[in-house]
Every structure is written in C-alpha cells, then in structure tokens.
mmCIF entry with sequence, helices, sheets and N, C-alpha, C, O atoms, coordinates in Angstrom:
data_MODEL
# 
_entry.id   MODEL 
# 
_entity.id                         1 
_entity.type                       polymer 
_entity.pdbx_number_of_molecules   1 
# 
_entity_poly.entity_id                      1 
_entity_poly.type                           'polypeptide(L)' 
_entity_poly.nstd_linkage                   no 
_entity_poly.nstd_monomer                   no 
_entity_poly.pdbx_seq_one_letter_code       MVSFEAAKEYVEQVRAPIKAFVPIDGGHFACFTDPNQFIAALQTRVMPLIDG 
_entity_poly.pdbx_seq_one_letter_code_can   MVSFEAAKEYVEQVRAPIKAFVPIDGGHFACFTDPNQFIAALQTRVMPLIDG 
_entity_poly.pdbx_strand_id                 A 
# 
loop_
_entity_poly_seq.entity_id 
_entity_poly_seq.num 
_entity_poly_seq.mon_id 
_entity_poly_seq.hetero 
1 1  MET n 
1 2  VAL n 
1 3  SER n 
1 4  PHE n 
1 5  GLU n 
1 6  ALA n 
1 7  ALA n 
1 8  LYS n 
1 9  GLU n 
1 10 TYR n 
1 11 VAL n 
1 12 GLU n 
1 13 GLN n 
1 14 VAL n 
1 15 ARG n 
1 16 ALA n 
1 17 PRO n 
1 18 ILE n 
1 19 LYS n 
1 20 ALA n 
1 21 PHE n 
1 22 VAL n 
1 23 PRO n 
1 24 ILE n 
1 25 ASP n 
1 26 GLY n 
1 27 GLY n 
1 28 HIS n 
1 29 PHE n 
1 30 ALA n 
1 31 CYS n 
1 32 PHE n 
1 33 THR n 
1 34 ASP n 
1 35 PRO n 
1 36 ASN n 
1 37 GLN n 
1 38 PHE n 
1 39 ILE n 
1 40 ALA n 
1 41 ALA n 
1 42 LEU n 
1 43 GLN n 
1 44 THR n 
1 45 ARG n 
1 46 VAL n 
1 47 MET n 
1 48 PRO n 
1 49 LEU n 
1 50 ILE n 
1 51 ASP n 
1 52 GLY n 
# 
_struct_asym.id          A 
_struct_asym.entity_id   1 
# 
loop_
_struct_conf.conf_type_id 
_struct_conf.id 
_struct_conf.pdbx_PDB_helix_id 
_struct_conf.beg_label_comp_id 
_struct_conf.beg_label_asym_id 
_struct_conf.beg_label_seq_id 
_struct_conf.pdbx_beg_PDB_ins_code 
_struct_conf.end_label_comp_id 
_struct_conf.end_label_asym_id 
_struct_conf.end_label_seq_id 
_struct_conf.pdbx_end_PDB_ins_code 
_struct_conf.beg_auth_comp_id 
_struct_conf.beg_auth_asym_id 
_struct_conf.beg_auth_seq_id 
_struct_conf.end_auth_comp_id 
_struct_conf.end_auth_asym_id 
_struct_conf.end_auth_seq_id 
_struct_conf.pdbx_PDB_helix_class 
_struct_conf.details 
_struct_conf.pdbx_PDB_helix_length 
HELX_P HELX_P1 AA1 PHE A 4  ? GLN A 13 ? PHE A 4  GLN A 13 1 ? 10 
HELX_P HELX_P2 AA2 GLY A 27 ? PHE A 29 ? GLY A 27 PHE A 29 5 ? 3  
HELX_P HELX_P3 AA3 ALA A 30 ? THR A 33 ? ALA A 30 THR A 33 1 ? 4  
HELX_P HELX_P4 AA4 PRO A 35 ? ARG A 45 ? PRO A 35 ARG A 45 1 ? 11 
HELX_P HELX_P5 AA5 MET A 47 ? ASP A 51 ? MET A 47 ASP A 51 1 ? 5  
# 
_struct_conf_type.id          HELX_P 
_struct_conf_type.criteria    ? 
_struct_conf_type.reference   ? 
# 
loop_
_atom_site.group_PDB 
_atom_site.id 
_atom_site.type_symbol 
_atom_site.label_atom_id 
_atom_site.label_alt_id 
_atom_site.label_comp_id 
_atom_site.label_asym_id 
_atom_site.label_entity_id 
_atom_site.label_seq_id 
_atom_site.pdbx_PDB_ins_code 
_atom_site.Cartn_x 
_atom_site.Cartn_y 
_atom_site.Cartn_z 
_atom_site.occupancy 
_atom_site.B_iso_or_equiv 
_atom_site.pdbx_formal_charge 
_atom_site.auth_seq_id 
_atom_site.auth_comp_id 
_atom_site.auth_asym_id 
_atom_site.auth_atom_id 
_atom_site.pdbx_PDB_model_num 
ATOM 1   N N  . MET A 1 1  ? 3.308  7.362   12.962  1.00 0.00 ? 1  MET A N  1 
ATOM 2   C CA . MET A 1 1  ? 2.028  6.960   12.428  1.00 0.00 ? 1  MET A CA 1 
ATOM 3   C C  . MET A 1 1  ? 1.190  8.216   12.187  1.00 0.00 ? 1  MET A C  1 
ATOM 4   O O  . MET A 1 1  ? 1.248  9.178   12.952  1.00 0.00 ? 1  MET A O  1 
ATOM 5   N N  . VAL A 1 2  ? 0.433  8.182   11.137  1.00 0.00 ? 2  VAL A N  1 
ATOM 6   C CA . VAL A 1 2  ? -0.434 9.306   10.789  1.00 0.00 ? 2  VAL A CA 1 
ATOM 7   C C  . VAL A 1 2  ? -1.835 8.782   10.500  1.00 0.00 ? 2  VAL A C  1 
ATOM 8   O O  . VAL A 1 2  ? -2.067 7.577   10.412  1.00 0.00 ? 2  VAL A O  1 
ATOM 9   N N  . SER A 1 3  ? -2.742 9.708   10.358  1.00 0.00 ? 3  SER A N  1 
ATOM 10  C CA . SER A 1 3  ? -4.118 9.323   10.048  1.00 0.00 ? 3  SER A CA 1 
ATOM 11  C C  . SER A 1 3  ? -4.224 8.802   8.614   1.00 0.00 ? 3  SER A C  1 
ATOM 12  O O  . SER A 1 3  ? -3.357 9.061   7.779   1.00 0.00 ? 3  SER A O  1 
ATOM 13  N N  . PHE A 1 4  ? -5.282 8.078   8.350   1.00 0.00 ? 4  PHE A N  1 
ATOM 14  C CA . PHE A 1 4  ? -5.566 7.562   7.016   1.00 0.00 ? 4  PHE A CA 1 
ATOM 15  C C  . PHE A 1 4  ? -5.586 8.700   5.999   1.00 0.00 ? 4  PHE A C  1 
ATOM 16  O O  . PHE A 1 4  ? -4.973 8.609   4.935   1.00 0.00 ? 4  PHE A O  1 
ATOM 17  N N  . GLU A 1 5  ? -6.297 9.769   6.339   1.00 0.00 ? 5  GLU A N  1 
ATOM 18  C CA . GLU A 1 5  ? -6.420 10.901  5.419   1.00 0.00 ? 5  GLU A CA 1 
ATOM 19  C C  . GLU A 1 5  ? -5.072 11.562  5.145   1.00 0.00 ? 5  GLU A C  1 
ATOM 20  O O  . GLU A 1 5  ? -4.781 11.920  4.004   1.00 0.00 ? 5  GLU A O  1 
ATOM 21  N N  . ALA A 1 6  ? -4.245 11.728  6.182   1.00 0.00 ? 6  ALA A N  1 
ATOM 22  C CA . ALA A 1 6  ? -2.926 12.342  5.993   1.00 0.00 ? 6  ALA A CA 1 
ATOM 23  C C  . ALA A 1 6  ? -2.057 11.473  5.092   1.00 0.00 ? 6  ALA A C  1 
ATOM 24  O O  . ALA A 1 6  ? -1.339 11.992  4.237   1.00 0.00 ? 6  ALA A O  1 
ATOM 25  N N  . ALA A 1 7  ? -2.115 10.175  5.273   1.00 0.00 ? 7  ALA A N  1 
ATOM 26  C CA . ALA A 1 7  ? -1.333 9.270   4.431   1.00 0.00 ? 7  ALA A CA 1 
ATOM 27  C C  . ALA A 1 7  ? -1.805 9.339   2.984   1.00 0.00 ? 7  ALA A C  1 
ATOM 28  O O  . ALA A 1 7  ? -0.991 9.370   2.061   1.00 0.00 ? 7  ALA A O  1 
ATOM 29  N N  . LYS A 1 8  ? -3.105 9.362   2.790   1.00 0.00 ? 8  LYS A N  1 
ATOM 30  C CA . LYS A 1 8  ? -3.658 9.425   1.440   1.00 0.00 ? 8  LYS A CA 1 
ATOM 31  C C  . LYS A 1 8  ? -3.281 10.741  0.757   1.00 0.00 ? 8  LYS A C  1 
ATOM 32  O O  . LYS A 1 8  ? -2.926 10.744  -0.422  1.00 0.00 ? 8  LYS A O  1 
ATOM 33  N N  . GLU A 1 9  ? -3.353 11.838  1.472   1.00 0.00 ? 9  GLU A N  1 
ATOM 34  C CA . GLU A 1 9  ? -2.961 13.138  0.922   1.00 0.00 ? 9  GLU A CA 1 
ATOM 35  C C  . GLU A 1 9  ? -1.482 13.154  0.549   1.00 0.00 ? 9  GLU A C  1 
ATOM 36  O O  . GLU A 1 9  ? -1.107 13.712  -0.482  1.00 0.00 ? 9  GLU A O  1 
ATOM 37  N N  . TYR A 1 10 ? -0.650 12.548  1.376   1.00 0.00 ? 10 TYR A N  1 
ATOM 38  C CA . TYR A 1 10 ? 0.776  12.489  1.090   1.00 0.00 ? 10 TYR A CA 1 
ATOM 39  C C  . TYR A 1 10 ? 1.038  11.729  -0.210  1.00 0.00 ? 10 TYR A C  1 
ATOM 40  O O  . TYR A 1 10 ? 1.802  12.186  -1.060  1.00 0.00 ? 10 TYR A O  1 
ATOM 41  N N  . VAL A 1 11 ? 0.409  10.580  -0.356  1.00 0.00 ? 11 VAL A N  1 
ATOM 42  C CA . VAL A 1 11 ? 0.618  9.776   -1.558  1.00 0.00 ? 11 VAL A CA 1 
ATOM 43  C C  . VAL A 1 11 ? 0.166  10.540  -2.793  1.00 0.00 ? 11 VAL A C  1 
ATOM 44  O O  . VAL A 1 11 ? 0.780  10.415  -3.853  1.00 0.00 ? 11 VAL A O  1 
ATOM 45  N N  . GLU A 1 12 ? -0.883 11.316  -2.679  1.00 0.00 ? 12 GLU A N  1 
ATOM 46  C CA . GLU A 1 12 ? -1.364 12.100  -3.819  1.00 0.00 ? 12 GLU A CA 1 
ATOM 47  C C  . GLU A 1 12 ? -0.340 13.145  -4.251  1.00 0.00 ? 12 GLU A C  1 
ATOM 48  O O  . GLU A 1 12 ? -0.327 13.549  -5.413  1.00 0.00 ? 12 GLU A O  1 
ATOM 49  N N  . GLN A 1 13 ? 0.515  13.585  -3.338  1.00 0.00 ? 13 GLN A N  1 
ATOM 50  C CA . GLN A 1 13 ? 1.530  14.591  -3.659  1.00 0.00 ? 13 GLN A CA 1 
ATOM 51  C C  . GLN A 1 13 ? 2.812  13.975  -4.205  1.00 0.00 ? 13 GLN A C  1 
ATOM 52  O O  . GLN A 1 13 ? 3.624  14.677  -4.809  1.00 0.00 ? 13 GLN A O  1 
ATOM 53  N N  . VAL A 1 14 ? 3.004  12.691  -4.004  1.00 0.00 ? 14 VAL A N  1 
ATOM 54  C CA . VAL A 1 14 ? 4.209  12.018  -4.495  1.00 0.00 ? 14 VAL A CA 1 
ATOM 55  C C  . VAL A 1 14 ? 4.141  11.915  -6.014  1.00 0.00 ? 14 VAL A C  1 
ATOM 56  O O  . VAL A 1 14 ? 3.132  11.500  -6.584  1.00 0.00 ? 14 VAL A O  1 
ATOM 57  N N  . ARG A 1 15 ? 5.239  12.304  -6.652  1.00 0.00 ? 15 ARG A N  1 
ATOM 58  C CA . ARG A 1 15 ? 5.318  12.189  -8.107  1.00 0.00 ? 15 ARG A CA 1 
ATOM 59  C C  . ARG A 1 15 ? 6.181  10.971  -8.425  1.00 0.00 ? 15 ARG A C  1 
ATOM 60  O O  . ARG A 1 15 ? 7.361  10.917  -8.081  1.00 0.00 ? 15 ARG A O  1 
ATOM 61  N N  . ALA A 1 16 ? 5.570  10.007  -9.081  1.00 0.00 ? 16 ALA A N  1 
ATOM 62  C CA . ALA A 1 16 ? 6.259  8.768   -9.426  1.00 0.00 ? 16 ALA A CA 1 
ATOM 63  C C  . ALA A 1 16 ? 5.611  8.172   -10.672 1.00 0.00 ? 16 ALA A C  1 
ATOM 64  O O  . ALA A 1 16 ? 4.425  8.386   -10.921 1.00 0.00 ? 16 ALA A O  1 
ATOM 65  N N  . PRO A 1 17 ? 6.389  7.426   -11.453 1.00 0.00 ? 17 PRO A N  1 
ATOM 66  C CA . PRO A 1 17 ? 5.799  6.831   -12.655 1.00 0.00 ? 17 PRO A CA 1 
ATOM 67  C C  . PRO A 1 17 ? 4.680  5.851   -12.344 1.00 0.00 ? 17 PRO A C  1 
ATOM 68  O O  . PRO A 1 17 ? 3.719  5.739   -13.105 1.00 0.00 ? 17 PRO A O  1 
ATOM 69  N N  . ILE A 1 18 ? 4.799  5.143   -11.235 1.00 0.00 ? 18 ILE A N  1 
ATOM 70  C CA . ILE A 1 18 ? 3.755  4.213   -10.808 1.00 0.00 ? 18 ILE A CA 1 
ATOM 71  C C  . ILE A 1 18 ? 3.605  4.343   -9.300  1.00 0.00 ? 18 ILE A C  1 
ATOM 72  O O  . ILE A 1 18 ? 4.591  4.292   -8.564  1.00 0.00 ? 18 ILE A O  1 
ATOM 73  N N  . LYS A 1 19 ? 2.387  4.509   -8.849  1.00 0.00 ? 19 LYS A N  1 
ATOM 74  C CA . LYS A 1 19 ? 2.135  4.579   -7.409  1.00 0.00 ? 19 LYS A CA 1 
ATOM 75  C C  . LYS A 1 19 ? 0.703  4.155   -7.146  1.00 0.00 ? 19 LYS A C  1 
ATOM 76  O O  . LYS A 1 19 ? -0.142 4.166   -8.041  1.00 0.00 ? 19 LYS A O  1 
ATOM 77  N N  . ALA A 1 20 ? 0.451  3.785   -5.918  1.00 0.00 ? 20 ALA A N  1 
ATOM 78  C CA . ALA A 1 20 ? -0.902 3.399   -5.525  1.00 0.00 ? 20 ALA A CA 1 
ATOM 79  C C  . ALA A 1 20 ? -1.040 3.564   -4.023  1.00 0.00 ? 20 ALA A C  1 
ATOM 80  O O  . ALA A 1 20 ? -0.090 3.346   -3.271  1.00 0.00 ? 20 ALA A O  1 
ATOM 81  N N  . PHE A 1 21 ? -2.210 3.944   -3.604  1.00 0.00 ? 21 PHE A N  1 
ATOM 82  C CA . PHE A 1 21 ? -2.547 3.983   -2.188  1.00 0.00 ? 21 PHE A CA 1 
ATOM 83  C C  . PHE A 1 21 ? -3.449 2.789   -1.944  1.00 0.00 ? 21 PHE A C  1 
ATOM 84  O O  . PHE A 1 21 ? -4.587 2.756   -2.412  1.00 0.00 ? 21 PHE A O  1 
ATOM 85  N N  . VAL A 1 22 ? -2.946 1.819   -1.218  1.00 0.00 ? 22 VAL A N  1 
ATOM 86  C CA . VAL A 1 22 ? -3.684 0.574   -0.998  1.00 0.00 ? 22 VAL A CA 1 
ATOM 87  C C  . VAL A 1 22 ? -3.967 0.436   0.492   1.00 0.00 ? 22 VAL A C  1 
ATOM 88  O O  . VAL A 1 22 ? -3.122 -0.059  1.238   1.00 0.00 ? 22 VAL A O  1 
ATOM 89  N N  . PRO A 1 23 ? -5.143 0.867   0.932   1.00 0.00 ? 23 PRO A N  1 
ATOM 90  C CA . PRO A 1 23 ? -5.464 0.720   2.352   1.00 0.00 ? 23 PRO A CA 1 
ATOM 91  C C  . PRO A 1 23 ? -5.673 -0.750  2.712   1.00 0.00 ? 23 PRO A C  1 
ATOM 92  O O  . PRO A 1 23 ? -6.370 -1.489  2.016   1.00 0.00 ? 23 PRO A O  1 
ATOM 93  N N  . ILE A 1 24 ? -5.055 -1.145  3.805   1.00 0.00 ? 24 ILE A N  1 
ATOM 94  C CA . ILE A 1 24 ? -5.156 -2.522  4.289   1.00 0.00 ? 24 ILE A CA 1 
ATOM 95  C C  . ILE A 1 24 ? -5.607 -2.469  5.739   1.00 0.00 ? 24 ILE A C  1 
ATOM 96  O O  . ILE A 1 24 ? -5.074 -1.691  6.531   1.00 0.00 ? 24 ILE A O  1 
ATOM 97  N N  . ASP A 1 25 ? -6.579 -3.287  6.085   1.00 0.00 ? 25 ASP A N  1 
ATOM 98  C CA . ASP A 1 25 ? -7.031 -3.343  7.473   1.00 0.00 ? 25 ASP A CA 1 
ATOM 99  C C  . ASP A 1 25 ? -5.856 -3.687  8.373   1.00 0.00 ? 25 ASP A C  1 
ATOM 100 O O  . ASP A 1 25 ? -5.077 -4.588  8.062   1.00 0.00 ? 25 ASP A O  1 
ATOM 101 N N  . GLY A 1 26 ? -5.727 -2.988  9.467   1.00 0.00 ? 26 GLY A N  1 
ATOM 102 C CA . GLY A 1 26 ? -4.646 -3.280  10.399  1.00 0.00 ? 26 GLY A CA 1 
ATOM 103 C C  . GLY A 1 26 ? -3.726 -2.108  10.622  1.00 0.00 ? 26 GLY A C  1 
ATOM 104 O O  . GLY A 1 26 ? -2.857 -2.151  11.493  1.00 0.00 ? 26 GLY A O  1 
ATOM 105 N N  . GLY A 1 27 ? -3.910 -1.055  9.838   1.00 0.00 ? 27 GLY A N  1 
ATOM 106 C CA . GLY A 1 27 ? -3.125 0.154   10.047  1.00 0.00 ? 27 GLY A CA 1 
ATOM 107 C C  . GLY A 1 27 ? -1.641 -0.038  9.819   1.00 0.00 ? 27 GLY A C  1 
ATOM 108 O O  . GLY A 1 27 ? -1.222 -0.719  8.883   1.00 0.00 ? 27 GLY A O  1 
ATOM 109 N N  . HIS A 1 28 ? -0.855 0.571   10.687  1.00 0.00 ? 28 HIS A N  1 
ATOM 110 C CA . HIS A 1 28 ? 0.595  0.614   10.537  1.00 0.00 ? 28 HIS A CA 1 
ATOM 111 C C  . HIS A 1 28 ? 1.218  -0.784  10.530  1.00 0.00 ? 28 HIS A C  1 
ATOM 112 O O  . HIS A 1 28 ? 2.255  -0.992  9.901   1.00 0.00 ? 28 HIS A O  1 
ATOM 113 N N  . PHE A 1 29 ? 0.614  -1.717  11.205  1.00 0.00 ? 29 PHE A N  1 
ATOM 114 C CA . PHE A 1 29 ? 1.156  -3.068  11.299  1.00 0.00 ? 29 PHE A CA 1 
ATOM 115 C C  . PHE A 1 29 ? 0.366  -4.057  10.450  1.00 0.00 ? 29 PHE A C  1 
ATOM 116 O O  . PHE A 1 29 ? 0.216  -5.220  10.825  1.00 0.00 ? 29 PHE A O  1 
ATOM 117 N N  . ALA A 1 30 ? -0.137 -3.600  9.313   1.00 0.00 ? 30 ALA A N  1 
ATOM 118 C CA . ALA A 1 30 ? -0.998 -4.429  8.472   1.00 0.00 ? 30 ALA A CA 1 
ATOM 119 C C  . ALA A 1 30 ? -0.334 -5.729  8.045   1.00 0.00 ? 30 ALA A C  1 
ATOM 120 O O  . ALA A 1 30 ? -1.011 -6.745  7.890   1.00 0.00 ? 30 ALA A O  1 
ATOM 121 N N  . CYS A 1 31 ? 0.972  -5.713  7.855   1.00 0.00 ? 31 CYS A N  1 
ATOM 122 C CA . CYS A 1 31 ? 1.640  -6.946  7.417   1.00 0.00 ? 31 CYS A CA 1 
ATOM 123 C C  . CYS A 1 31 ? 1.570  -8.026  8.491   1.00 0.00 ? 31 CYS A C  1 
ATOM 124 O O  . CYS A 1 31 ? 1.721  -9.210  8.192   1.00 0.00 ? 31 CYS A O  1 
ATOM 125 N N  . PHE A 1 32 ? 1.340  -7.623  9.744   1.00 0.00 ? 32 PHE A N  1 
ATOM 126 C CA . PHE A 1 32 ? 1.222  -8.597  10.832  1.00 0.00 ? 32 PHE A CA 1 
ATOM 127 C C  . PHE A 1 32 ? -0.234 -8.849  11.228  1.00 0.00 ? 32 PHE A C  1 
ATOM 128 O O  . PHE A 1 32 ? -0.604 -9.977  11.553  1.00 0.00 ? 32 PHE A O  1 
ATOM 129 N N  . THR A 1 33 ? -1.052 -7.802  11.200  1.00 0.00 ? 33 THR A N  1 
ATOM 130 C CA . THR A 1 33 ? -2.437 -7.942  11.644  1.00 0.00 ? 33 THR A CA 1 
ATOM 131 C C  . THR A 1 33 ? -3.363 -8.479  10.561  1.00 0.00 ? 33 THR A C  1 
ATOM 132 O O  . THR A 1 33 ? -4.398 -9.073  10.864  1.00 0.00 ? 33 THR A O  1 
ATOM 133 N N  . ASP A 1 34 ? -2.990 -8.271  9.288   1.00 0.00 ? 34 ASP A N  1 
ATOM 134 C CA . ASP A 1 34 ? -3.795 -8.786  8.183   1.00 0.00 ? 34 ASP A CA 1 
ATOM 135 C C  . ASP A 1 34 ? -2.861 -9.255  7.069   1.00 0.00 ? 34 ASP A C  1 
ATOM 136 O O  . ASP A 1 34 ? -2.859 -8.682  5.980   1.00 0.00 ? 34 ASP A O  1 
ATOM 137 N N  . PRO A 1 35 ? -2.065 -10.298 7.336   1.00 0.00 ? 35 PRO A N  1 
ATOM 138 C CA . PRO A 1 35 ? -1.055 -10.722 6.365   1.00 0.00 ? 35 PRO A CA 1 
ATOM 139 C C  . PRO A 1 35 ? -1.638 -11.175 5.021   1.00 0.00 ? 35 PRO A C  1 
ATOM 140 O O  . PRO A 1 35 ? -1.001 -10.985 3.985   1.00 0.00 ? 35 PRO A O  1 
ATOM 141 N N  . ASN A 1 36 ? -2.816 -11.759 5.021   1.00 0.00 ? 36 ASN A N  1 
ATOM 142 C CA . ASN A 1 36 ? -3.401 -12.205 3.755   1.00 0.00 ? 36 ASN A CA 1 
ATOM 143 C C  . ASN A 1 36 ? -3.694 -11.029 2.835   1.00 0.00 ? 36 ASN A C  1 
ATOM 144 O O  . ASN A 1 36 ? -3.415 -11.087 1.637   1.00 0.00 ? 36 ASN A O  1 
ATOM 145 N N  . GLN A 1 37 ? -4.249 -9.978  3.385   1.00 0.00 ? 37 GLN A N  1 
ATOM 146 C CA . GLN A 1 37 ? -4.556 -8.799  2.582   1.00 0.00 ? 37 GLN A CA 1 
ATOM 147 C C  . GLN A 1 37 ? -3.260 -8.101  2.155   1.00 0.00 ? 37 GLN A C  1 
ATOM 148 O O  . GLN A 1 37 ? -3.177 -7.575  1.045   1.00 0.00 ? 37 GLN A O  1 
ATOM 149 N N  . PHE A 1 38 ? -2.262 -8.093  3.021   1.00 0.00 ? 38 PHE A N  1 
ATOM 150 C CA . PHE A 1 38 ? -0.973 -7.493  2.704   1.00 0.00 ? 38 PHE A CA 1 
ATOM 151 C C  . PHE A 1 38 ? -0.303 -8.241  1.546   1.00 0.00 ? 38 PHE A C  1 
ATOM 152 O O  . PHE A 1 38 ? 0.171  -7.618  0.596   1.00 0.00 ? 38 PHE A O  1 
ATOM 153 N N  . ILE A 1 39 ? -0.263 -9.555  1.623   1.00 0.00 ? 39 ILE A N  1 
ATOM 154 C CA . ILE A 1 39 ? 0.341  -10.373 0.565   1.00 0.00 ? 39 ILE A CA 1 
ATOM 155 C C  . ILE A 1 39 ? -0.434 -10.219 -0.741  1.00 0.00 ? 39 ILE A C  1 
ATOM 156 O O  . ILE A 1 39 ? 0.167  -10.144 -1.813  1.00 0.00 ? 39 ILE A O  1 
ATOM 157 N N  . ALA A 1 40 ? -1.747 -10.172 -0.660  1.00 0.00 ? 40 ALA A N  1 
ATOM 158 C CA . ALA A 1 40 ? -2.562 -9.994  -1.866  1.00 0.00 ? 40 ALA A CA 1 
ATOM 159 C C  . ALA A 1 40 ? -2.242 -8.657  -2.537  1.00 0.00 ? 40 ALA A C  1 
ATOM 160 O O  . ALA A 1 40 ? -2.169 -8.581  -3.764  1.00 0.00 ? 40 ALA A O  1 
ATOM 161 N N  . ALA A 1 41 ? -2.054 -7.614  -1.747  1.00 0.00 ? 41 ALA A N  1 
ATOM 162 C CA . ALA A 1 41 ? -1.707 -6.308  -2.315  1.00 0.00 ? 41 ALA A CA 1 
ATOM 163 C C  . ALA A 1 41 ? -0.345 -6.369  -2.996  1.00 0.00 ? 41 ALA A C  1 
ATOM 164 O O  . ALA A 1 41 ? -0.167 -5.812  -4.079  1.00 0.00 ? 41 ALA A O  1 
ATOM 165 N N  . LEU A 1 42 ? 0.615  -7.039  -2.370  1.00 0.00 ? 42 LEU A N  1 
ATOM 166 C CA . LEU A 1 42 ? 1.939  -7.183  -2.990  1.00 0.00 ? 42 LEU A CA 1 
ATOM 167 C C  . LEU A 1 42 ? 1.844  -7.973  -4.296  1.00 0.00 ? 42 LEU A C  1 
ATOM 168 O O  . LEU A 1 42 ? 2.472  -7.616  -5.293  1.00 0.00 ? 42 LEU A O  1 
ATOM 169 N N  . GLN A 1 43 ? 1.060  -9.040  -4.282  1.00 0.00 ? 43 GLN A N  1 
ATOM 170 C CA . GLN A 1 43 ? 0.936  -9.873  -5.472  1.00 0.00 ? 43 GLN A CA 1 
ATOM 171 C C  . GLN A 1 43 ? 0.293  -9.123  -6.635  1.00 0.00 ? 43 GLN A C  1 
ATOM 172 O O  . GLN A 1 43 ? 0.687  -9.311  -7.786  1.00 0.00 ? 43 GLN A O  1 
ATOM 173 N N  . THR A 1 44 ? -0.694 -8.274  -6.343  1.00 0.00 ? 44 THR A N  1 
ATOM 174 C CA . THR A 1 44 ? -1.382 -7.578  -7.430  1.00 0.00 ? 44 THR A CA 1 
ATOM 175 C C  . THR A 1 44 ? -0.687 -6.295  -7.847  1.00 0.00 ? 44 THR A C  1 
ATOM 176 O O  . THR A 1 44 ? -0.801 -5.885  -9.002  1.00 0.00 ? 44 THR A O  1 
ATOM 177 N N  . ARG A 1 45 ? 0.035  -5.646  -6.926  1.00 0.00 ? 45 ARG A N  1 
ATOM 178 C CA . ARG A 1 45 ? 0.651  -4.349  -7.231  1.00 0.00 ? 45 ARG A CA 1 
ATOM 179 C C  . ARG A 1 45 ? 2.144  -4.425  -7.535  1.00 0.00 ? 45 ARG A C  1 
ATOM 180 O O  . ARG A 1 45 ? 2.636  -3.672  -8.374  1.00 0.00 ? 45 ARG A O  1 
ATOM 181 N N  . VAL A 1 46 ? 2.867  -5.312  -6.875  1.00 0.00 ? 46 VAL A N  1 
ATOM 182 C CA . VAL A 1 46 ? 4.319  -5.330  -6.999  1.00 0.00 ? 46 VAL A CA 1 
ATOM 183 C C  . VAL A 1 46 ? 4.811  -6.443  -7.943  1.00 0.00 ? 46 VAL A C  1 
ATOM 184 O O  . VAL A 1 46 ? 5.666  -6.204  -8.796  1.00 0.00 ? 46 VAL A O  1 
ATOM 185 N N  . MET A 1 47 ? 4.280  -7.622  -7.790  1.00 0.00 ? 47 MET A N  1 
ATOM 186 C CA . MET A 1 47 ? 4.754  -8.742  -8.608  1.00 0.00 ? 47 MET A CA 1 
ATOM 187 C C  . MET A 1 47 ? 4.695  -8.471  -10.111 1.00 0.00 ? 47 MET A C  1 
ATOM 188 O O  . MET A 1 47 ? 5.632  -8.836  -10.821 1.00 0.00 ? 47 MET A O  1 
ATOM 189 N N  . PRO A 1 48 ? 3.635  -7.846  -10.624 1.00 0.00 ? 48 PRO A N  1 
ATOM 190 C CA . PRO A 1 48 ? 3.628  -7.556  -12.061 1.00 0.00 ? 48 PRO A CA 1 
ATOM 191 C C  . PRO A 1 48 ? 4.796  -6.654  -12.489 1.00 0.00 ? 48 PRO A C  1 
ATOM 192 O O  . PRO A 1 48 ? 5.270  -6.751  -13.621 1.00 0.00 ? 48 PRO A O  1 
ATOM 193 N N  . LEU A 1 49 ? 5.247  -5.801  -11.607 1.00 0.00 ? 49 LEU A N  1 
ATOM 194 C CA . LEU A 1 49 ? 6.371  -4.915  -11.925 1.00 0.00 ? 49 LEU A CA 1 
ATOM 195 C C  . LEU A 1 49 ? 7.680  -5.706  -11.988 1.00 0.00 ? 49 LEU A C  1 
ATOM 196 O O  . LEU A 1 49 ? 8.555  -5.411  -12.802 1.00 0.00 ? 49 LEU A O  1 
ATOM 197 N N  . ILE A 1 50 ? 7.801  -6.701  -11.130 1.00 0.00 ? 50 ILE A N  1 
ATOM 198 C CA . ILE A 1 50 ? 9.013  -7.520  -11.097 1.00 0.00 ? 50 ILE A CA 1 
ATOM 199 C C  . ILE A 1 50 ? 9.032  -8.496  -12.266 1.00 0.00 ? 50 ILE A C  1 
ATOM 200 O O  . ILE A 1 50 ? 10.069 -8.707  -12.895 1.00 0.00 ? 50 ILE A O  1 
ATOM 201 N N  . ASP A 1 51 ? 7.874  -9.087  -12.550 1.00 0.00 ? 51 ASP A N  1 
ATOM 202 C CA . ASP A 1 51 ? 7.785  -10.069 -13.634 1.00 0.00 ? 51 ASP A CA 1 
ATOM 203 C C  . ASP A 1 51 ? 7.880  -9.407  -15.006 1.00 0.00 ? 51 ASP A C  1 
ATOM 204 O O  . ASP A 1 51 ? 8.243  -10.043 -15.996 1.00 0.00 ? 51 ASP A O  1 
ATOM 205 N N  . GLY A 1 52 ? 7.543  -8.107  -15.042 1.00 0.00 ? 52 GLY A N  1 
ATOM 206 C CA . GLY A 1 52 ? 7.422  -7.304  -16.213 1.00 0.00 ? 52 GLY A CA 1 
ATOM 207 C C  . GLY A 1 52 ? 8.319  -7.429  -17.312 1.00 0.00 ? 52 GLY A C  1 
ATOM 208 O O  . GLY A 1 52 ? 8.181  -6.716  -18.306 1.00 0.00 ? 52 GLY A O  1 
# 
C-alpha cells in the first residue's frame, strides 16, 4: 500500500492509450469498503471500453 499522492504520481508516469486515476473512498480495499462507488467507477470507466 502506498500514499494517495504516490499512487497518483505513479499513474501520471504510466504511458497507456487510455488511463485514469479514480480515487475511491476506502483506500486499498475500496471494492469492499465502498462497493457502490467501486462499481460506479467500473461502469463509467471500463464498461464503455468493453461495449465499444
């Protein structure tokens, strides 16, 4: 686990055709601590790529 800032800096250095830094309340275990926000992020960021 790393700090929010370290994670954000890392993502900024990643070179990819599509990327996003989506902070979700709950930290490292966001999919368990805030599943609604996690699912919403998947629906808005990932599903369009699959349906594409």
